[in-house]
C-alpha positions in Angstrom: 2.2 43.9 -3.3 1.9 44.1 -7.3 4.4 43.2 -10.0 3.9 45.2 -13.3 4.3 43.4 -16.5 4.6 45.5 -19.6 3.4 44.5 -23.0 4.0 45.9 -26.1 1.2 48.3 -27.5 -0.9 47.7 -24.3 -1.1 49.1 -20.7 0.9 47.6 -18.2 -0.6 44.3 -16.6 -0.5 43.7 -12.8 -0.2 40.2 -11.3 -0.5 40.2 -7.6 1.6 38.1 -5.3 -1.6 36.4 -4.0 -2.5 35.3 -7.5 0.9 33.9 -8.1 0.5 32.0 -4.8 -2.7 30.5 -5.7 -1.4 29.5 -9.1 1.5 27.7 -7.3 -1.0 26.1 -4.7 -3.2 24.7 -7.7 -0.1 23.2 -9.5 0.8 21.5 -6.1 -2.5 20.4 -5.7 -2.9 19.1 -9.1 0.4 17.2 -8.8 -1.0 15.5 -5.6 -4.0 14.0 -7.6 -1.8 13.1 -10.3 0.5 11.1 -8.0 -2.4 9.5 -6.1 -3.8 8.4 -9.6 -0.1 6.9 -10.4 -0.3 5.3 -7.1 -3.5 3.6 -7.5 -2.4 2.5 -11.2 0.6 0.9 -9.6 -1.4 -1.1 -6.9 -4.0 -2.2 -9.5 -1.2 -3.0 -11.9 0.5 -5.0 -9.3 -2.4 -7.0 -8.2 -3.4 -7.6 -12.1 0.2 -8.7 -12.8 0.1 -11.3 -10.0 -3.1 -12.6 -11.3 -1.8 -12.7 -14.7 1.1 -14.9 -13.7 -1.2 -17.1 -11.7 -3.6 -17.4 -14.8 -1.4 -17.2 -17.9 2.0 -17.7 -16.9 5.2 -15.3 -17.6 4.5 -13.2 -20.4 6.6 -10.5 -22.2 7.2 -7.2 -20.7 4.6 -5.7 -22.8 1.7 -7.3 -20.9 -1.0 -5.0 -19.9 -0.4 -5.1 -16.2 3.4 -4.3 -16.7 2.4 -1.4 -18.9 -0.1 -0.1 -16.2 2.6 -0.2 -13.6 5.2 1.5 -15.7 2.7 4.2 -16.7 2.0 4.8 -13.0 5.6 5.3 -12.7 5.8 7.6 -15.7 2.9 9.8 -14.4 4.5 10.0 -11.0 8.0 11.0 -12.2 6.8 13.5 -14.9 4.2 15.4 -12.5 6.5 15.5 -9.6 9.5 16.5 -11.9 7.3 19.1 -13.1 6.3 20.4 -9.7 10.1 20.6 -8.9 11.1 22.7 -11.7 8.2 25.0 -11.1 8.9 25.3 -7.5 12.7 25.9 -8.3 12.2 28.5 -11.2 8.7 29.9 -11.0 7.5 29.2 -7.4 6.7 31.9 -4.9 9.2 32.7 -2.0 7.0 30.9 0.3 6.8 27.7 -2.0 10.7 27.8 -2.2 11.1 28.3 1.4 8.7 25.4 2.4 10.5 23.0 -0.2 13.2 20.7 0.3 16.5 21.5 -1.5 18.4 18.8 -3.5 21.7 19.3 -5.4 22.0 22.5 -3.6 19.5 24.2 -6.3 16.5 22.2 -7.2 13.5 22.6 -4.7 10.5 20.6 -4.2 8.2 18.9 -1.8 9.6 16.1 0.1 6.9 13.6 -1.3 7.8 14.6 -4.8 11.5 13.7 -4.3 10.7 10.5 -3.0 8.1 9.6 -5.9 10.9 10.7 -8.5 13.4 8.4 -6.9 10.7 5.5 -6.7 9.8 6.3 -10.4 13.4 5.7 -11.4 13.7 2.6 -9.5 10.7 0.9 -11.1 11.8 2.2 -14.5 15.2 0.6 -14.1 13.6 -2.7 -12.9 12.0 -3.2 -16.1 15.2 -4.3 -18.3 16.6 -5.9 -15.0 13.6 -8.1 -14.8 13.7 -9.0 -18.3 17.3 -10.0 -18.3 16.8 -11.9 -15.0 14.0 -14.1 -16.8 16.1 -14.6 -19.9 19.0 -15.6 -17.8 17.4 -17.7 -15.1 13.9 -18.6 -16.2 10.7 -18.2 -14.2 10.5 -16.8 -10.7 9.0 -19.3 -8.3 8.4 -16.6 -5.7 6.9 -13.0 -6.0 10.2 -11.5 -4.5 13.1 -12.0 -6.8 16.1 -9.4 -7.0 14.5 -7.5 -9.9 11.0 -7.7 -8.1 12.7 -6.4 -5.1 13.8 -3.3 -6.9 10.4 -2.8 -8.4 8.7 -3.2 -5.0 11.1 -0.8 -3.4 10.2 1.6 -6.2 6.5 1.1 -5.8 6.8 1.5 -2.0 8.6 4.9 -2.6 5.8 6.1 -4.9 3.2 5.0 -2.6 5.2 6.8 0.4 5.5 10.0 -1.6 2.0 10.2 -2.6 1.2 9.9 1.1 3.7 12.4 2.2 2.5 15.0 -0.5 -1.3 14.4 0.7 0.0 14.6 4.3 1.9 17.8 3.9 -1.2 19.4 2.3 -3.4 18.4 4.9 -1.0 19.5 7.6 -0.6 23.2 6.0 -4.4 23.6 5.3 -6.2 26.1 7.5 -9.5 25.7 5.6 -11.9 23.2 7.1 -13.5 22.1 3.8 -10.1 21.7 2.2 -8.8 19.9 5.2 -11.3 17.4 5.1 -10.8 16.8 1.4 -7.1 16.4 1.9 -7.7 14.2 4.8 -9.8 11.7 2.6 -7.0 11.6 0.1 -4.5 11.0 2.9 -6.7 8.0 3.9 -6.7 6.7 0.1 -3.1 7.0 0.1 -2.6 5.1 3.5 -4.9 2.4 2.3 -3.0 1.9 -1.1 0.1 1.5 0.9 -1.3 -1.0 3.3 -2.6 -2.8 0.1 0.8 -2.7 -1.5 2.4 -4.2 1.6 -0.1 -6.8 2.2 -0.1 -8.0 -1.6 3.7 -8.3 -1.7 3.5 -10.8 1.3 0.4 -12.4 -0.3 2.3 -15.9 -0.6 2.8 -16.0 3.2 -0.3 -14.2 4.7 -3.3 -14.2 2.7 -4.8 -17.8 2.5 -7.1 -19.2 4.9 -5.1 -22.3 5.0 -2.3 -20.2 6.9 -4.5 -18.6 9.4 -4.2 -21.5 12.1 -0.6 -20.9 12.1 1.5 -18.6 14.2 3.4 -17.8 11.2 0.5 -16.0 9.9 0.0 -13.9 13.0 3.7 -13.2 13.2 3.8 -11.8 9.6 0.8 -9.5 10.0 2.0 -8.4 13.3 5.2 -7.2 11.7 3.5 -5.7 8.7 0.2 -4.1 9.7 0.4 -2.3 13.3 3.2 -0.1 11.9 1.1 1.3 9.1 -2.3 1.5 10.8 -1.0 3.1 13.9 1.3 5.6 12.2 -1.2 6.5 9.7 -4.1 6.8 12.3 -2.1 9.2 14.5 -1.2 11.6 11.6 -4.8 11.5 10.2 -7.2 14.2 10.8 -10.4 12.0 10.2 -12.4 10.4 13.1 -11.8 6.5 13.2 -8.9 6.8 11.1 -7.4 3.2 11.3 -10.9 2.0 10.7 -11.2 3.9 7.5 -8.1 2.8 6.0 -8.8 -0.8 6.6 -12.1 -0.4 5.1 -10.8 1.0 2.2 -8.0 -1.6 1.8 -10.9 -4.1 2.1 -13.0 -2.5 -0.5 -10.0 -2.2 -2.9 -9.4 -6.2 -2.4 -12.9 -7.1 -2.6 -13.3 -5.0 -6.1 -10.1 -6.8 -7.2 -11.2 -10.2 -6.5 -14.8 -9.7 -8.0 -13.6 -7.7 -11.2 -10.7 -10.1 -12.2 -13.1 -13.3 -12.1 -15.3 -11.7 -15.0 -12.5 -11.9 -17.4 -11.6 -15.0 -19.3 -8.1 -16.4 -19.1 -6.4 -19.6 -19.8 -2.7 -20.9 -19.2 0.0 -20.3 -21.9 3.0 -21.9 -20.1 3.4 -25.5 -19.0 3.0 -27.4 -16.8 -0.7 -27.1 -16.3 -2.1 -29.0 -13.4 -5.4 -27.0 -12.7 -7.8 -25.8 -15.4 -8.3 -22.3 -15.3 -10.9 -20.6 -17.4 -10.7 -17.0 -15.8 -8.3 -14.7 -14.3 -7.3 -16.1 -10.9 -8.3 -13.5 -8.4 -6.3 -12.5 -5.1 -7.6 -14.3 -2.0 -10.4 -12.5 0.1 -8.7 -9.7 1.8 -7.8 -9.8 5.5 -10.4 -8.9 7.9 -8.3 -5.7 9.0 -11.4 -3.6 9.9 -11.8 -5.6 13.3 -8.4 -4.8 14.8 -8.4 -1.5 13.1 -11.5 -0.7 15.3 -9.6 -1.7 18.5 -6.8 0.4 17.5 -8.8 3.3 17.1 -10.6 2.8 20.4 -7.4 2.3 22.3 -5.7 5.4 20.7 -8.7 7.5 21.4 -8.7 6.4 25.2 -4.9 6.4 25.7 -3.5 8.5 23.0 -2.3 11.6 24.8 1.4 11.3 25.8 1.3 7.7 27.1 2.8 6.1 24.1 4.9 3.5 26.0 1.9 2.1 27.9 -0.4 2.4 24.5 2.0 0.4 22.4 1.7 -3.0 24.2 -2.2 -2.6 24.5 -2.1 -2.0 20.8 0.2 -5.0 20.1 -1.9 -7.4 22.3 -5.2 -6.0 21.0 -4.2 -6.3 17.2 -3.0 -9.8 17.7 -5.8 -11.0 19.8 -8.5 -9.7 17.6 -6.8 -11.1 14.5 -6.9 -14.4 16.0 -10.6 -14.1 17.1 -11.6 -12.9 13.6 -9.4 -15.2 11.5 -9.5 -18.5 13.2 -13.3 -19.2 12.6 -13.1 -17.4 9.3 -10.2 -19.7 8.0 -12.3 -22.8 8.9 -15.4 -21.4 7.0 -13.4 -20.6 4.0 -12.1 -24.2 3.7 -15.6 -25.5 3.6 -17.7 -25.7 0.2 -19.8 -22.9 1.1 -16.9 -20.5 0.3 -16.9 -21.7 -3.1 -18.6 -19.0 -4.8 -18.0 -15.7 -6.8 -18.6 -13.3 -3.7 -16.0 -15.1 -1.2 -13.6 -16.4 -4.0 -12.8 -19.5 -1.9 -11.1 -22.6 -3.8 -9.7 -20.7 -6.5 -6.2 -21.9 -7.4 -3.3 -21.0 -9.7 -3.0 -23.2 -13.1 0.2 -24.7 -11.4 -1.5 -25.8 -8.3 -1.8 -29.7 -8.3 -5.3 -30.6 -7.1 -5.1 -32.5 -3.7 -6.3 -32.7 0.0 -3.7 -30.0 0.8 -6.0 -27.5 -0.7 -8.6 -28.0 2.1 -6.0 -28.5 4.9 -4.2 -26.0 7.4 -0.6 -25.3 6.4 2.5 -24.6 8.5 1.0 -25.9 11.8 2.8 -25.4 14.8 3.9 -28.7 16.2 6.6 -30.9 17.7 7.9 -34.0 16.6 5.1 -36.6 16.5 2.4 -34.2 16.9 0.0 -32.5 14.5 -0.6 -29.3 16.2 0.8 -28.1 19.9 -1.4 -25.6 21.5 1.3 -24.6 24.0 3.9 -24.1 21.0 1.3 -21.9 19.2 0.6 -19.9 22.4 4.2 -19.2 22.8 4.4 -18.1 19.3 1.6 -16.0 19.6 3.1 -14.2 22.5 6.0 -13.6 20.2 3.7 -12.2 17.7 2.1 -9.7 20.3 5.6 -8.6 21.4 6.5 -7.8 17.8 3.2 -6.0 17.2 3.8 -4.0 20.3 7.3 -2.9 19.1 5.9 -2.1 15.5 2.9 -0.1 17.2 5.6 2.0 19.4 7.4 2.7 16.1 4.3 3.5 14.5 3.3 5.9 17.1 6.8 7.7 16.8 6.3 7.8 13.1 2.7 9.1 13.4 3.9 12.0 15.7 6.7 12.8 13.1 4.1 12.5 10.1 1.8 15.0 11.8 4.3 17.7 11.8 5.2 17.2 8.1 4.6 20.5 6.2 7.0 20.6 3.4 
């Protein structure tokens, strides 16, 4: 089918519907890459922002990490807003039919709508955070009310980017294009995992916490849901392992790069001498439980989710203990105090003391330093929780694999 477009003083031009469809597809794909770029900017900005607070202290809203985060929100909002307007007013019939309608008229991909709302939340959190600091002073934790709004906006943009890549992957019928989009989806999934673990960094990142059941309960709550859901929806081989590997690469690059830049505190009290940016701790060794997840899903992944979920939960927590228990002991020795491993690097507000080389939050009854039976009981709770989250992840992954809008 062709559409004639008359022009003054020239022969009629014809534009095929196939050409229009290709243009719409290119616009949609361009938006996916723009949103992935915005998603990466937000994650990098978040890691940098936490490092900034740990090195320099509370700064103005116009600090570089804040600007990078908000730039990501703006890029995401503008690119997705453009895609919605294009789909609504200039999209092909197929593009409009496969879109999600909002406000009875505007049409766009589901992921684009999620990104737009995430962008609005992030932008709205900025004046809220500034007012909060002026009214109540410094945050003592990462999660404060304005930071919670900011975090939910960040999560929304990460999720929206993943949904856009996922829908494009599921619609693709070209093998080369499918592989490319599957890799983009893997990156989006890894960014979302990085974001989630960065938000709970205070509770589940330091080696001092890895002999405590609390560490395994938190990671059991956070990680299996993401890894299992994304692994089921992905079209690449060894998907959970790839996602975990990308997460670890992002964490290592952040740790190594931040240490290269000088930085010093500008806000009292200063208990620890800091001369360079304080990096995040060494990333969690997620690649080991991820391998176990891939192996189990490959072996039991066909319609036996109720049996698969407890296997995934037990395997995740068990492998996490096997990997992190000795790793934590090594990281508290002088051998880890180097550029590559980033051990023994503390905030400027950390008062030096023996606690820095001790394990925290140990499971103990009154009069005991550590209770093996109490730890094992709580480890069983972590396995049960991981099994529940894995079951939810399997269901979500099945739904994700059908996303096409």
